[in-house]
N, C-alpha and C positions, 0 to 999 in steps of 0.2 A: 504494500500500500504506500503510495507516494503522497507526501505532504509538502506544502510550500516551505522552503528553507532547507530542504535536503540537498546534499551534494551527490550528484549522479554522474555516470560516465556512459557514453554510448558504446555499445558492444563493438569491439574492433577499432575504436578510436582512442586517442590519448587525451583528448580535451575533457577537463572537468567542468561541469556546469552546475548551476543551482536551479532548483525547481521554483518557478515563479507562480504559476497557477496550475490547478488540476481541474479538468473538466472530464466528462464521462469517459471518452476514449482518446483524449488528447491531453498531453502534458506539455506545457510551455516551459522551456528551459532557457536560461540566459547565461552568457559568459562574456568576459571582457577580453578583447584582442585588439592590438594595435591602437590602444587608446580609445576604443569605442565599445559600447555595450551592444551585444547582439542577442536576438531572441529567435527561437525556432520551436515549432511544435513537433512532438514525437509520439508514436504509439508506446504504451508501457512495455511492450515485449522487447524493445531494442535498448532499454535502459537498465543499468545496474546501479544499485545503491552503494555509494562509497562511504558516506557517513550520515547518520540519522538527522543531524541538524547543523546548519552553517552558522556558528556563533560569530565568526569573524569575517563574514562576507561584506566587502566594502560597497555599500549602496549609497552612492553620493553623486 
């Protein structure tokens, strides 16, 4: 079960992302790269949980 604030990783990729929103069959994840914040939707089958909560995620 995914919740906002969890740190996740897409299977087969190196990028760590944080869960922004959870809707029925879509999970919106965000990450920072090259000084910009990016968001993308993923199905839950392609994500792995890396840590249950992101206490230090810089959201500014």
